[in-house]
C-alpha positions as CSV (number, residue, x, y, z in Angstrom):
1,M,-49.9,17.8,-40.8
2,I,-52.1,20.0,-38.6
3,A,-55.8,19.0,-38.5
4,F,-58.2,21.9,-38.8
5,D,-61.0,20.4,-36.9
6,S,-63.9,22.3,-35.4
7,Y,-62.4,22.3,-31.9
8,S,-59.1,23.8,-32.9
9,I,-60.7,26.5,-35.1
10,R,-63.0,27.3,-32.1
11,K,-59.9,27.6,-29.9
12,F,-58.3,30.0,-32.4
13,A,-61.5,32.0,-32.6
14,F,-61.6,32.2,-28.8
15,A,-58.0,33.4,-28.7
16,A,-58.6,36.1,-31.4
17,A,-61.9,37.3,-29.8
18,S,-60.2,37.4,-26.4
19,A,-57.3,39.5,-27.8
20,G,-59.8,41.9,-29.5
21,T,-61.9,42.2,-26.3
22,C,-58.8,42.9,-24.2
23,F,-57.6,45.5,-26.7
24,W,-61.0,47.2,-26.8
25,L,-60.9,47.4,-23.0
26,Y,-57.4,48.8,-23.1
27,T,-58.4,51.6,-25.5
28,F,-60.5,53.1,-22.7
29,Y,-57.4,53.3,-20.5
30,A,-55.3,54.6,-23.4
31,I,-57.8,57.3,-24.3
32,D,-58.1,58.3,-20.7
33,H,-54.4,59.0,-20.6
34,V,-54.2,61.1,-23.7
35,P,-53.1,64.6,-22.8
36,P,-56.0,67.0,-23.1
37,G,-55.6,69.1,-26.2
38,D,-58.1,72.0,-25.8
39,G,-59.9,70.6,-22.7
40,T,-63.1,69.7,-24.6
41,G,-62.8,65.9,-24.2
42,F,-63.2,65.3,-27.9
43,Q,-60.6,62.5,-27.6
44,W,-63.5,60.4,-26.2
45,L,-65.2,60.4,-29.6
46,A,-62.6,57.8,-30.6
47,V,-64.6,55.3,-28.5
48,I,-67.4,55.3,-31.1
49,P,-65.7,53.7,-34.1
50,L,-63.9,51.3,-31.7
51,G,-67.2,50.4,-30.2
52,F,-68.8,49.8,-33.6
53,I,-65.9,47.4,-34.5
54,F,-66.4,45.6,-31.2
55,V,-70.1,45.2,-31.6
56,G,-69.9,44.4,-35.3
57,F,-67.1,41.8,-35.2
58,F,-66.5,40.6,-31.7
59,I,-70.0,40.2,-30.2
60,P,-71.1,38.0,-33.1
61,A,-67.8,36.0,-32.8
62,W,-68.4,35.5,-29.1
63,L,-72.0,34.4,-29.8
64,F,-70.8,31.8,-32.3
65,I,-68.1,30.6,-30.0
66,T,-70.5,30.3,-27.1
67,I,-73.1,28.3,-28.9
68,G,-70.5,26.2,-30.7
69,R,-71.7,27.0,-34.2
70,L,-69.9,28.3,-37.2
71,P,-66.4,28.3,-35.8
72,R,-64.8,29.3,-39.2
73,L,-67.1,32.4,-39.4
74,A,-66.3,33.2,-35.8
75,S,-62.6,33.0,-36.6
76,I,-63.0,35.2,-39.7
77,L,-65.0,37.8,-37.8
78,A,-62.4,37.9,-35.0
79,V,-59.5,38.3,-37.3
80,A,-61.3,40.9,-39.4
81,G,-62.1,42.7,-36.2
82,L,-58.4,42.7,-35.2
83,I,-57.4,44.1,-38.6
84,A,-60.1,46.8,-38.3
85,F,-58.8,47.7,-34.8
86,V,-55.3,48.1,-36.1
87,I,-56.4,50.3,-39.0
88,V,-58.5,52.6,-36.8
89,W,-56.0,52.6,-33.9
90,V,-53.1,53.7,-36.1
91,Q,-55.2,56.5,-37.4
92,L,-56.2,57.6,-33.9
93,L,-52.7,57.5,-32.7
94,A,-51.8,60.0,-35.5
95,E,-54.6,62.2,-34.4
96,F,-54.0,62.3,-30.6
97,P,-51.9,65.1,-29.3
98,K,-48.3,64.1,-28.5
99,R,-46.9,64.4,-24.9
């Protein structure tokens, strides 16, 4: 049986928050390589909802991980942030112009 102690939950939260942070950084690269539609640069507006997700879910998760408090809440925030990233990113991929 797997023990769900505070340390293992904190490690899971760390992994999930790391994945979310890496994905958030990757989105800048991906948006930079979107073909320009009309040359206005409106594709960069996609950074705003992704940034809100990062600030709302992952910054608090990193804070809780760093201070060693509330590891379950940090895990929940990190997983919820990953789910929010998937929902928004799928919508953005449908909106970006195709190559």
